[in-house]
C-alpha positions in Angstrom: -15.6 -33.6 -28.3 -16.7 -36.2 -25.8 -15.2 -36.7 -22.4 -11.9 -38.6 -22.4 -12.3 -41.6 -20.1 -8.5 -41.5 -19.5 -8.5 -38.0 -18.0 -8.6 -37.6 -14.2 -12.0 -38.2 -12.6 -13.6 -35.0 -11.2 -13.9 -36.7 -7.8 -10.3 -35.8 -6.9 -9.0 -39.4 -6.3 -6.3 -39.0 -8.9 -7.6 -42.0 -10.8 -8.7 -41.8 -14.4 -12.4 -41.7 -15.2 -12.3 -45.2 -16.7 -11.1 -46.7 -13.4 -12.9 -44.5 -11.0 -16.4 -43.8 -9.5 -17.8 -42.3 -12.7 -16.7 -45.0 -15.2 -20.3 -46.1 -15.9 -21.8 -42.6 -16.3 -19.2 -41.1 -18.6 -21.8 -40.0 -21.2 -24.1 -38.4 -18.6 -21.0 -36.8 -16.9 -20.0 -35.3 -20.2 -23.4 -33.6 -20.6 -23.1 -32.1 -17.1 -19.6 -30.8 -17.7 -20.6 -29.3 -21.1 -23.5 -27.5 -19.4 -21.2 -26.1 -16.8 -18.7 -24.9 -19.4 -21.5 -23.4 -21.4 -22.6 -21.3 -18.3 -25.8 -23.4 -18.0 -25.3 -24.1 -14.4 -28.9 -24.4 -13.3 -29.4 -27.1 -16.0 -26.2 -28.8 -14.9 -27.4 -28.9 -11.3 -30.8 -30.4 -12.3 -29.0 -33.1 -14.3 -26.7 -33.9 -11.3 -29.6 -34.2 -9.0 -31.2 -36.7 -11.3 -27.9 -38.7 -11.6 -27.5 -38.8 -7.9 -31.1 -40.0 -7.4 -30.5 -42.7 -10.1 -26.9 -43.7 -9.5 -26.2 -42.6 -5.9 -24.1 -39.8 -4.4 -20.8 -40.6 -6.1 -17.8 -38.3 -5.3 -17.6 -37.0 -8.8 -21.2 -35.9 -8.8 -20.9 -34.4 -5.3 -17.8 -32.5 -6.5 -19.7 -31.0 -9.5 -22.8 -30.4 -7.4 -21.0 -28.4 -4.7 -19.0 -26.5 -7.3 -22.1 -25.4 -9.2 -24.0 -24.5 -5.9 -21.1 -22.3 -4.9 -21.0 -20.6 -8.3 -24.8 -20.0 -8.0 -24.5 -18.5 -4.5 -26.4 -21.4 -3.0 -24.2 -21.5 0.1 -26.4 -23.3 2.5 -27.0 -26.1 -0.1 -23.3 -26.2 -0.9 -22.5 -26.5 2.8 -24.6 -29.7 3.1 -23.1 -31.1 -0.1 -19.6 -30.5 1.0 -20.3 -32.1 4.4 -21.7 -35.1 2.6 -18.6 -35.2 0.3 -16.2 -34.9 3.3 -18.0 -37.6 5.3 -17.6 -40.0 2.4 -14.0 -39.0 1.7 -12.4 -36.9 4.5 -8.9 -36.5 2.8 -10.2 -35.8 -0.7 -8.4 -32.7 -2.0 -11.4 -31.6 -4.1 -13.8 -31.8 -1.2 -11.3 -29.9 1.0 -10.7 -27.2 -1.6 -14.4 -26.7 -2.1 -14.7 -26.4 1.7 -12.0 -23.8 1.6 -13.8 -21.8 -1.1 -17.0 -22.0 0.9 -15.2 -20.9 4.1 -14.0 -17.8 2.1 -17.6 -16.9 1.2 -18.2 -16.7 5.0 -14.9 -14.8 5.6 -13.7 -17.7 7.8 -10.1 -17.4 6.7 -8.7 -19.7 9.4 -10.9 -22.6 8.2 -10.3 -21.8 4.6 -6.5 -21.9 5.0 -6.7 -25.1 7.1 -8.9 -26.8 4.5 -6.7 -25.7 1.6 -3.6 -26.9 3.4 -5.1 -30.3 4.0 -6.0 -30.4 0.3 -2.4 -29.6 -0.7 -1.1 -32.2 1.8 -3.3 -35.0 0.3 -2.9 -33.9 -3.3 -1.7 -36.8 -5.5 -0.9 -36.6 -9.2 -2.5 -33.9 -11.4 -3.7 -30.7 -9.8 -7.5 -30.6 -9.7 -9.1 -27.4 -11.0 -11.0 -26.8 -7.8 -7.7 -26.9 -5.8 -6.1 -24.4 -8.1 -9.2 -22.2 -7.9 -9.2 -22.4 -4.1 -5.7 -21.1 -3.9 -6.7 -18.0 -5.8 -9.9 -17.5 -3.8 -8.0 -17.8 -0.5 -5.4 -15.4 -1.8 -8.0 -12.7 -2.8 -9.8 -13.2 0.5 -6.6 -12.7 2.4 -5.9 -9.6 0.4 -9.3 -8.2 1.2 -8.7 -8.9 4.9 -5.4 -6.9 4.7 -3.0 -9.8 5.1 -0.8 -8.9 2.2 2.0 -11.2 3.2 -0.1 -14.3 3.2 -2.0 -13.2 0.1 1.3 -12.8 -1.8 2.4 -16.2 -0.6 -0.7 -17.9 -2.1 -0.5 -15.9 -5.3 3.2 -16.9 -5.8 2.2 -20.6 -5.3 -0.7 -20.2 -7.8 1.5 -18.5 -10.3 4.1 -21.3 -10.0 1.5 -23.9 -10.6 -0.1 -22.0 -13.5 3.1 -21.6 -15.5 2.0 -19.8 -18.7 -1.5 -21.2 -18.6 -3.0 -18.4 -16.5 -1.7 -14.9 -16.2 -4.2 -13.8 -13.5 -2.1 -14.5 -10.4 0.9 -12.7 -11.9 -1.2 -9.7 -12.8 -2.6 -9.5 -9.3 0.9 -9.8 -7.8 2.0 -7.0 -10.1 -0.9 -4.8 -9.0 0.0 -5.4 -5.3 3.6 -4.7 -6.0 2.7 -1.4 -7.7 0.7 -0.1 -4.7 2.7 2.6 -3.0 0.8 2.0 0.2 2.0 -1.6 0.5 5.2 -1.5 2.6 8.3 -2.6 0.8 9.0 -5.4 3.3 5.7 -7.0 2.4 6.7 -7.0 -1.3 9.9 -8.9 -0.6 10.1 -12.4 -2.1 11.3 -14.4 0.8 13.3 -17.5 -0.3 13.5 -20.7 1.8 16.9 -21.2 3.5 19.0 -24.1 2.3 20.1 -26.8 4.7 23.5 -26.3 6.2 26.2 -28.8 5.2 27.0 -31.7 7.5 24.2 -31.4 10.0 22.6 -34.5 11.5 19.1 -33.2 10.9 19.5 -32.8 7.1 17.1 -35.5 6.1 14.3 -34.1 8.3 14.9 -30.6 7.1 14.9 -31.6 3.4 11.7 -33.6 4.0 10.0 -30.6 5.5 11.3 -28.4 2.7 9.9 -30.8 0.1 6.5 -30.5 1.7 6.8 -26.7 1.6 7.7 -26.7 -2.1 4.5 -28.7 -2.9 2.4 -26.2 -1.0 1.8 -28.2 2.2 2.9 -25.3 4.3 1.3 -26.2 7.6 2.6 -29.8 7.5 6.1 -28.4 6.7 5.9 -25.9 9.4 4.8 -28.5 12.0 7.8 -30.7 11.0 10.1 -27.7 11.3 8.7 -26.8 14.7 9.5 -30.3 15.9 13.0 -30.0 14.4 13.5 -26.6 16.1 12.6 -28.2 19.5 15.3 -30.8 19.0 17.9 -28.4 17.5 17.1 -24.8 18.8 18.8 -21.7 17.5 19.3 -22.9 13.9 18.9 -20.0 11.4 17.8 -22.2 8.5 15.0 -23.8 10.5 13.8 -20.6 12.0 13.8 -18.7 8.7 11.7 -21.3 7.0 9.3 -21.4 10.0 8.9 -17.7 9.8 8.2 -17.6 6.1 5.7 -20.5 6.2 3.9 -19.1 9.2 3.4 -15.8 7.5 2.1 -17.4 4.4 -0.6 -19.4 6.2 -1.7 -16.3 8.2 -0.2 -17.4 11.5 1.2 -13.9 12.2 2.0 -14.5 15.9 4.1 -17.5 15.1 5.8 -15.6 12.3 6.7 -12.8 14.6 8.2 -15.2 17.2 10.2 -17.0 14.5 11.5 -13.8 12.8 12.5 -12.4 16.2 14.4 -15.6 17.2 16.1 -15.5 13.8 17.1 -11.9 14.2 18.8 -12.6 17.5 21.1 -15.3 16.1 24.8 -14.5 15.9 25.3 -16.2 12.5 22.7 -13.9 10.8 24.2 -10.8 9.3 23.2 -7.5 11.0 21.4 -6.1 8.0 19.4 -9.3 7.5 18.7 -9.4 11.3 17.4 -5.8 11.2 15.1 -6.6 8.3 13.8 -9.7 10.1 13.1 -7.8 13.3 11.5 -4.9 11.3 9.1 -7.4 9.6 8.3 -8.8 13.1 7.5 -5.4 14.4 5.3 -4.7 11.4 3.4 -8.0 11.8 3.1 -7.9 15.6 -0.6 -7.9 16.4 0.1 -8.2 20.1 2.1 -5.0 20.3 0.3 -2.3 22.1 -0.6 0.6 19.9 -0.7 3.8 22.0 -3.4 5.9 20.5 -4.7 9.4 21.0 -8.4 10.3 20.8 -9.6 12.7 18.2 -12.4 14.6 20.1 -15.3 16.5 18.6 -15.9 19.4 21.0 -19.4 20.8 20.3 -20.3 24.4 21.2 -23.8 25.9 20.7 -23.8 29.2 18.9 -26.4 32.0 19.9 -25.6 34.2 16.9 -24.2 32.4 13.9 -24.0 35.5 11.7 -21.7 37.3 14.2 -19.7 34.2 14.7 -19.1 34.0 10.9 -18.0 37.6 10.9 -15.3 36.7 13.5 -14.2 33.7 11.4 -13.8 35.8 8.3 -12.0 38.7 10.1 -9.7 37.0 12.7 -6.3 36.0 11.2 -6.1 33.1 13.7 -9.0 31.5 11.7 -8.3 30.2 8.2 -10.9 28.8 5.7 -10.5 25.2 4.7 -10.4 24.5 1.0 -13.0 21.7 1.0 -16.2 20.9 -0.7 -18.7 21.2 2.1 -21.1 18.8 0.5 -18.6 16.0 1.0 -18.6 16.7 4.8 -22.2 15.9 5.4 -23.1 12.8 7.4 -25.7 10.5 5.8 -29.1 12.1 6.0 -27.7 15.3 7.5 -27.1 18.7 6.0 -23.5 19.7 5.4 -21.8 22.4 7.5 -22.2 26.1 6.5 -18.5 26.6 6.7 -15.2 24.9 7.7 -12.2 26.6 9.2 -8.8 25.8 10.8 -8.1 27.3 14.1 -4.5 28.4 14.3 -2.2 29.0 17.3 -1.3 32.4 16.0 -2.1 34.9 13.2 -1.0 34.1 9.7 2.0 36.4 8.9 1.4 39.1 6.3 4.1 37.7 4.1 6.1 34.4 3.9 8.9 35.9 1.9 11.4 35.8 4.9 9.5 33.3 7.1 11.2 31.6 10.0 10.1 28.2 11.2 9.2 29.3 14.7 6.9 32.0 13.2 4.7 29.5 11.2 1.1 29.1 12.5 0.2 25.6 13.5 -3.3 24.2 13.1 -4.9 23.5 16.5 -8.0 21.9 15.1 -10.8 21.9 12.6 -14.0 23.9 13.1 -17.2 22.9 11.3 -20.0 25.4 11.6 -23.6 24.2 11.4 -26.7 26.4 11.2 -29.8 25.9 13.3 -31.8 22.8 12.5 -35.3 21.7 13.6 -34.0 19.7 16.5 -30.6 21.3 17.1 -29.2 24.7 17.8 -26.6 26.3 15.6 -23.2 24.9 16.7 -19.5 24.6 16.1 -17.9 21.1 16.0 -14.3 21.6 16.9 -12.2 18.5 16.1 -9.0 18.3 18.0 -6.5 15.8 19.3 -6.7 15.0 23.0 -3.0 15.4 23.6 -1.0 17.8 25.8 -2.3 20.8 23.9 -6.0 19.8 24.1 -6.9 22.3 26.9 -4.8 25.1 25.2 -6.7 24.5 21.9 -10.1 24.8 23.6 -8.9 28.0 25.4 -7.7 29.4 22.1 -11.2 28.8 20.6 -12.8 30.5 23.6 -10.5 33.5 23.3 -11.2 33.9 19.6 -15.0 33.7 19.9 -15.6 34.9 23.5 -19.4 35.4 23.9 -20.3 33.9 20.6 -20.1 30.3 21.8 -21.4 28.7 25.0 -18.9 27.9 27.8 -20.2 24.3 28.4 -19.4 22.3 25.3 -20.0 18.5 25.0 -17.1 16.2 24.1 -17.4 13.0 22.0 -14.6 10.8 20.7 -14.6 11.0 16.9 -11.7 8.6 16.3 -8.2 7.6 17.2 -4.7 7.9 15.7 -1.5 6.3 16.8 0.6 8.4 19.2 3.7 8.0 17.1 1.8 9.3 14.0 0.6 12.3 16.0 4.1 13.0 17.2 5.7 12.8 13.7 3.0 14.9 12.1 2.8 18.6 11.9 0.3 20.9 10.2 1.2 24.4 9.1 -0.7 27.3 7.6 1.9 29.0 5.4 1.3 32.5 4.0 0.2 32.2 0.4 3.3 34.1 -0.9 5.8 31.8 0.8 8.5 31.1 -2.0 8.6 27.4 -3.0 12.4 27.2 -2.2 11.9 28.6 1.3 8.9 26.3 1.8 11.0 23.3 1.0 13.8 24.5 3.3 11.3 25.0 6.2 9.8 21.5 5.7 13.3 20.0 5.6 14.2 21.7 8.8 11.0 20.6 10.5 11.4 17.0 9.4 15.0 16.9 10.8 13.7 18.4 14.1 11.0 15.7 14.3 13.3 12.8 13.4 16.3 13.8 15.5 14.7 15.2 18.6 11.0 14.2 18.8 11.0 10.6 17.7 13.9 9.4 19.9 12.0 10.5 23.0 8.8 8.5 22.2 8.1 5.3 24.2 7.6 2.4 21.8 6.0 -0.9 22.6 8.3 -2.5 20.0 11.2 -1.5 22.3 9.7 -2.9 25.4 8.3 0.5 26.4 11.6 2.2 26.2 12.4 5.3 24.1 14.8 4.8 21.1 17.3 6.9 22.9 17.2 4.6 25.9 17.1 1.4 23.9 20.1 2.4 21.8 22.3 2.2 24.9 21.3 -1.4 25.6 23.4 -3.9 23.5 20.6 -6.4 23.5 18.2 -3.8 22.0 20.5 -2.7 19.2 18.8 -4.8 16.5 15.2 -3.8 17.6 16.2 -0.2 17.7 17.8 -0.3 14.2 14.7 -2.1 13.0 12.4 0.6 14.3 14.6 3.2 12.5 14.4 1.1 9.3 10.6 1.0 9.5 10.6 4.8 10.0 12.9 5.2 7.0 10.9 3.0 4.7 7.7 4.8 5.7 9.3 8.1 5.1 10.3 6.9 1.6 6.8 5.6 1.0 5.4 9.0 1.7 7.8 10.6 -0.8 9.9 12.4 1.9 13.6 13.0 2.0 15.8 12.6 5.1 19.1 11.0 5.7 18.4 8.5 8.5 22.1 7.9 9.0 21.9 11.2 10.9 19.5 9.6 13.3 21.6 6.5 13.6 24.7 8.5 14.3 22.8 10.7 16.9 21.9 7.4 18.7 25.5 6.0 18.3 24.2 3.1 16.2 25.7 1.6 13.1 24.9 3.4 9.8 23.6 1.8 6.6 26.6 2.3 4.2 27.5 1.6 0.6 27.5 -2.0 -0.4 30.2 -3.4 -2.7 28.3 -5.6 -5.2 31.2 -7.9 -6.0 30.1 -11.5 -5.2 26.5 -10.5 -4.6 23.7 -12.4 -6.5 21.3 -9.8 -7.9 18.3 -12.0 -7.4 19.1 -12.7 -3.8 20.0 -9.3 -2.3 17.2 -7.8 -0.3 15.2 -5.1 -2.2 15.6 -2.9 0.9 19.4 -3.0 0.5 19.5 -2.3 -3.3 19.7 1.6 -2.8 23.0 1.0 -0.9 24.7 -0.8 -3.8 27.7 0.9 -5.5 26.1 0.9 -8.9 29.2 1.9 -10.7 30.7 -1.5 -9.9 27.7 -3.4 -11.4 28.0 -5.2 -14.7 25.4 -4.3 -17.3 23.7 -7.6 -16.8 23.5 -7.3 -13.0 22.4 -3.7 -13.3 19.5 -4.6 -15.6 18.5 -7.5 -13.4 18.3 -5.3 -10.3 16.6 -2.5 -12.3 13.9 -4.8 -13.5 13.4 -6.1 -9.9 12.9 -2.7 -8.4 10.6 -1.5 -11.2 8.3 -4.5 -10.7 8.2 -3.8 -6.9 7.7 0.0 -7.4 10.6 0.6 -5.0 10.9 4.4 -5.5 14.3 5.0 -3.9 15.9 2.0 -5.6 14.4 3.0 -8.9 16.0 6.4 -8.6 19.3 4.9 -7.6 19.5 2.4 -10.5 17.7 4.4 -13.2 20.3 7.2 -13.1 23.1 4.6 -13.8 21.0 3.0 -16.5 20.7 6.4 -18.3 24.4 7.0 -17.8 25.5 3.8 -19.7 25.5 4.1 -23.5 26.1 0.3 -23.5 22.5 -0.1 -22.5 21.0 2.0 -25.3 19.8 -1.0 -27.2 18.7 -3.0 -24.1 16.5 -0.5 -22.3 13.9 2.0 -23.5 15.4 5.1 -21.9 12.3 7.1 -22.4 10.6 4.7 -20.0 13.5 5.2 -17.6 13.1 9.0 -17.7 9.4 8.5 -17.1 10.1 6.4 -14.0 12.5 9.0 -12.6 9.9 11.7 -13.2 7.1 9.7 -11.5 9.3 8.7 -8.5 10.9 12.1 -8.0 11.0 13.4 -4.4 9.7 16.8 -5.4 8.7 18.9 -8.4 12.2 20.4 -8.8 13.8 17.0 -9.2 11.0 16.0 -11.6 11.6 19.1 -13.7 15.4 18.3 -13.8 14.6 14.9 -15.2 12.2 16.4 -17.7 14.9 18.8 -18.9 17.4 15.9 -19.3 14.7 13.9 -21.2 13.9 16.8 -23.5 17.6 17.4 -24.3 18.1 13.7 -25.0 15.2 13.7 -27.4 16.5 16.8 -29.2 20.0 15.3 -29.5 18.5 12.2 -31.0 16.4 14.2 -33.4 13.2 13.0 -31.7 10.1 14.9 -30.7 10.2 16.3 -27.1 6.3 16.5 -27.0 5.8 13.8 -24.4 8.2 15.6 -22.1 6.6 19.0 -22.7 3.3 17.4 -21.5 5.0 15.9 -18.5 6.5 19.4 -17.7 3.1 21.0 -18.1 1.5 18.6 -15.5 4.3 19.3 -13.0 4.2 23.1 -13.5 0.4 23.1 -13.2 0.8 21.4 -9.8 3.1 24.3 -8.8 0.9 27.0 -10.3 3.8 28.2 -12.5 1.4 30.3 -14.6 3.7 31.9 -17.0 5.6 28.7 -17.8 2.3 26.8 -18.2 1.1 29.5 -20.7 4.3 29.1 -22.8 4.1 25.3 -22.7 0.5 25.2 -23.9 1.3 27.6 -26.7 4.4 25.6 -27.7 2.5 22.3 -27.7 -0.4 23.7 -29.7 1.7 25.4 -32.3 4.4 22.7 -32.9 3.2 19.3 -31.8 -0.6 19.0 -31.8 -0.5 16.9 -35.0 1.6 14.2 -33.4 -0.2 11.0 -32.3 -1.5 11.3 -28.7 -0.5 14.8 -28.1 -3.9 16.5 -28.4 -5.5 13.8 -26.2 -2.7 14.1 -23.6 -3.0 17.9 -23.5 -6.8 17.6 -23.1 -6.5 15.1 -20.3 -4.0 17.2 -18.4 -6.1 20.4 -18.7 -9.2 18.5 -17.6 -7.5 16.9 -14.6 -6.4 20.4 -13.3 -9.8 22.0 -13.9 -8.5 24.3 -16.7 -11.2 23.1 -19.1 -14.3 21.0 -18.5 -14.6 17.4 -19.8 -16.6 18.8 -22.6 -13.5 20.8 -23.7 -14.9 24.1 -22.6 -13.2 26.5 -20.2 -13.9 25.7 -16.6 -15.3 28.4 -14.4 -13.1 30.5 -12.2 -11.9 28.9 -8.9 -14.1 29.6 -5.9 -13.4 32.8 -4.0 -10.9 32.6 -1.1 -7.3 31.6 -1.2 -6.4 28.0 -0.9 -4.1 27.9 2.2 -0.6 26.5 1.7 -0.3 23.5 4.1 2.6 21.2 4.8 1.9 18.0 6.7 3.8 14.8 7.2 1.6 11.8 6.4 -0.9 13.8 4.2 -2.3 11.9 1.2 -1.2 13.0 -2.2 -3.9 13.5 -4.9 -3.7 12.3 -8.4 -1.5 15.2 -9.5 2.2 15.5 -8.7 2.2 16.4 -5.0 4.7 17.0 -2.3 4.1 18.1 1.3 5.7 21.5 0.5 3.8 22.0 -2.8 2.0 25.4 -3.2 -1.7 25.6 -3.9 -2.8 25.4 -7.5 -4.8 28.6 -7.4 -5.1 31.5 -5.0 -6.9 34.7 -4.2 -10.1 33.9 -6.0 -8.8 35.2 -9.3 -9.7 33.8 -12.7 -7.0 31.4 -14.0 -4.3 33.3 -15.9 -3.6 30.3 -18.1 -5.1 30.8 -21.5 -6.5 27.9 -23.5 -8.6 27.9 -26.6 -12.1 29.2 -26.1 -11.3 31.4 -23.1 -11.3 34.7 -25.1 
């Protein structure tokens, strides 16, 4: 099919080919475009060069030339072509979008956003493909740089322009939303404020909003900035400035606008707190107090005797790590890795008290003698108030087996707040799971109620939360700092009632919200867990439920999913198996997950359906807890009753492989390495791919062969 002369010219003018710069070269242009579409870019580029030599550097040819050069990675050549294009047509949206793509290839995001915004501002008529592509390229470059807020803004714009013609922006948005490490406030879909009724500045506001809706965000923001100077303290103006500034990567401007917005009397307290919390999260100028992580290196005269001490002293505990993964590039791995504890590990954890739990002082990596280095211990420890005590403890344990003149090198840094809110325990291996959870809960309450309020925070002007809470002007910033702490706690899968902290600081609590009169699509996703779900209509409940599932908002999912399961009126509108699956995957701990599994199994039995999928889910959970007897029974039940059902054999195989029970070749895995895996509990630790909680026991222990039987282990 030949090129339609009535379609838009590739030059970006908005005119049809028949009336534009390429009207007399339609046939040649058709060949070039066909070559590009057929992935014959080098041939297309040769043809363009000949056309330019013969017909001159027309904008349509420069557009195709630059596009092909960028796709071939000929960035220097593309740079020259784009400059020529822009010199001939400075406001051309195609030239500007190609410049934006080129800037992204150099990681020059500021220039990329500016070029793209100029393209959107000068865009007339039909959207050129290069402009659409530039939006996506800028979005992905922003995402790679870590600016999730701006990346989501661009993807939302691209998705709106694409309609049902391109699913890629929606898919990427969904992937971002499903990432647990992305804070919930950055997943929020921030809607523009409407113009208040009866204001004299309505025309200017609506004109700026019209620019924003067509993607000309910087132009809209500049118009709103001018409007804010004339009419300061208007919440609608400030909110839209804040949203637009964040979307174009102007984080400092967004912080200022959100903070001004949060201070206005006409903004509801909950909304003001979220705005200030977002400002605190985005604030690049805020000082981050950090603590050095120091590698203290001791030479070792007799490494064999030192190892004897490590293996015999109960203040030293072996780390369950693969030593090969600890080697620096081109260097041998350590011979051993241990934790140094502040006290001996108790003989038993059966009746353990919190004040008797050993704390990890630091990590010790033991290296043998090398050609150019003596045998040594590298002791990694935080340089906080306990730094000297940790070194003294090491000297006491090893006495004459290490030198008394170690070297010290900074190995890294961590935020002071993170250090203050993190603890590392070495629990006795027989500590009962219920007691372990109780101890962790007690420690978390101690940290949140007594340690955090005494930290000086830059977000609070260098005051502690306890000090700031007494200042009426600091109420919203203090509540925002607590909200960020609460959302981070939820993100890490931890349970704590932060209203206890608010009450302890004499601050307003976050209480149940009556949903009457609330629009489900407009309420903040952060506030959804507070809604009285019993008062929701089926329609509103489903709308909210789908919202939180798309955003992977764990607490809100748990809150709404339970009500969804409770309502028989939703049986034909929701796949309740998927709802149970969501509850299991977002459970705060293994006990909760097992309770949901039990409910799901009973529901399946009552409906005369197979419970096999829930037996597999239970097996995975119990393997994570090392419930050996229960795992044995589950495997036997699955094998004898359900192995012929579709997907069951494969599901069982994948679970057993993931936990190392069998090898990927379906043969029994070898026994676990000798030495108990210490039971640790730590706030902020990274979960692995299995169901994990900070208080979860080790999967194996004592160096014994696994007691779980699977086929072939006889």
